[in-house]
N, C-alpha and C positions, 0 to 999 in steps of 0.2 A: 708834213702832217703836224698839227699843233699838239701840245702836251695833253690836252683834254681828250682829243680824238684818239691819240696813241694809247692813252691809259684805258679808254673804253674798249678799243679793239683788243688789247692784251687781256682784259678781264673777260670779254666775250669769248675769246678763244681759250681762256683758261677755265671756263665753267665746267668742262668735262672732268677736270681734276677734282672739283668739288662734288659733282653729281655722282661720279663713279669712283670716288676717292679710295674706298677701303681696299679693293683688290690691287690697286696700284701703289698702296702705301704699306710699308712693312709694319707689323704690329709691334707694340711696346713690349719690353722684356728682353731676356737674353737673345742674342742674335741667332737666328736659324737660317742657314743658306737655303736658297730655292732648290727644289727638286726639279728633275727634268720635266715631270708632268706639270708642275706649277709654271715653269717657263713657257711651255706650250700653251697653257690656258691664258696666261697674260698676253702672249703674242696674238693669239686668236681674238681676244677681247679688244686689243688695241687696233687691230686691222679690220676685223670682220664683224664680230658678234655684238659688240657694244653699240647701242643706238647713239651714243655720244660721238662715235666715229663719224656717222652720217651728219650729225650736228656740226662737228668741227669742219668737215669738208664743205657743207652747205654754207656755213657762216663765212669761211674764207673765200669761197667762190663768189658769194653774193657781194661781199665787199669789193672784190676785184672787178666784178661786173658793173657795179655802180660807178667805179672809177674808170671803167673802160680800159682795163689793163690785162693783157696787151691789146691795143686797138685793132691789131690785125685779126683778132679772133672774132670781131664783129659784135653787134648787139643781138637781142632776141634770144630765143631758146637755144639756138645752135651755139651762140657765143657763151651762154651760161653753161651749157653742157660741156664745152671744151675746157672751160675754167674749172668746172667740178672734176672732170677727168684728170686735169693737171694736178689739182690739190690731192685727189686720192692717190694718184701715182706717186707723188712726192712723199705722202704719208706712208705708203706701203714700202717704198725704198728705205726711208728712214727707220721705220720700225723693224724691218727685216735685217738691215745691217746691224742695228743696235742689238737685237735679240741674238743674232748669230755670233756677233763679237763677244757679247757678255757671256754667252754659254761657253764659248771656247776659252775665255779667260777666267771663267767661274766668278764673274763679277755680279754684283747686285744690280737689278734694273728698277726695283721699286724705289719710291721716295722714302727716305729714312728721317722721320721727324726728329727735331732736336730734343734733348732731354732737359734743356735749360728752361727757366721760366722768364728769362729776360727778353723783352721785346726785341732789342737790338741784336742780342746774341742769336735769337731765332731767325731774325731777318738775314743776318750774315750767313747763317747756316743754309737758308733757302737759296741765297745768291750763289754760295759755293757749291751747291749740289750739282750744278751743271758740270763741274770739273772734278769733283771728288765723290767716290762711292766706296763700297766695302768689297774686299775680296772674300774668298770662301772661308777664311779664318776670322772674318769680322774686323780686319784691319783696314785702315783707310788707304786708298790707292787712287790713281788717276782714273777718271771716268772716261776711259779711252773709247769704249764702244758707243757711248752716247754722243760724244763729239764726232766720231767717225760717221755715225748715222746721219747727223745733221749735215756734215760736209758732203757725204755721198748723195743725199737727197737733193741738195742744191746743184751739184755737178751733173747728176743724171737728168734731173727734171728740166734743166736748161737746154738739153739737147733737142727737146721737141718744142722749144720756144723760138720765136723769131731771132734772127742772127744778132740783132742789137742787144738782146738780153743775155748774151753768152760771154760778155766781157769779164775780165777778172774783177773789175770794180763792182759790177752788179752781183757777181757770185759772192764776193766777200761781204757785200752789203746784205745779201739774202741770208748768209750764215749768221750775221749779227742780229738780223730781225728774228730769225728762228730761236736764237739764244734768248732774245727778249721775251718771246712767247713762252719758252720753256721756263724762264725765271718767274714769269707771272703765274704759271701753273704751279710751280714749287711754292710760291708765297700763298696761293690759295690752299694748297694741301697742308702747309704748315699751320695756317691760322683758321682752317675750316671748322674745328670744334668751337672756337669763339664766335666765328661768323654765324654759324648755325644757331647758337644760343641767342644771339642778338636778333636774328630773323624770327625765331620762335616767340620771342617776347612781344613782337609787333602784331 
């Protein structure tokens, strides 16, 4: 996949981070940990209630369908349906593992925007957000639940794929791709205020 297409795919799948950004982004000001009720609402939004979930599933399934991946699932509506089911199943596993793990560890699941005004500092912050989050005291810690969710989604979803998609190489590659999508979403969340101002001027 060339760089232009890869960038377009990442931005397409990151759009939900912009359109539904506020609930998934921690507000500015002193850090307030999530309540149990807030965690449930965020989880429900990420898996079921948000229309952006359907968009994300449909976009990923459509791209896979156009590329005929995997070819064993065939063309037409049946093939598209299987690819959409695969995408939703993977999303549900990822969000469920991350939500449960973060609740158990008392870790933050929302994106935490940088307080810096430097472009490069904010970019570095967005890149690091896959790996770093806050604990209940507001101190930085490993984003273990997020990484576990991505890994679990790849491992579980490959069980219902053709055998040749279950190799360690394809699994590690899939985890890397998901980290790329997550990074694109973080960048959109970080720079959404500026991007929205630019769009409004046009």
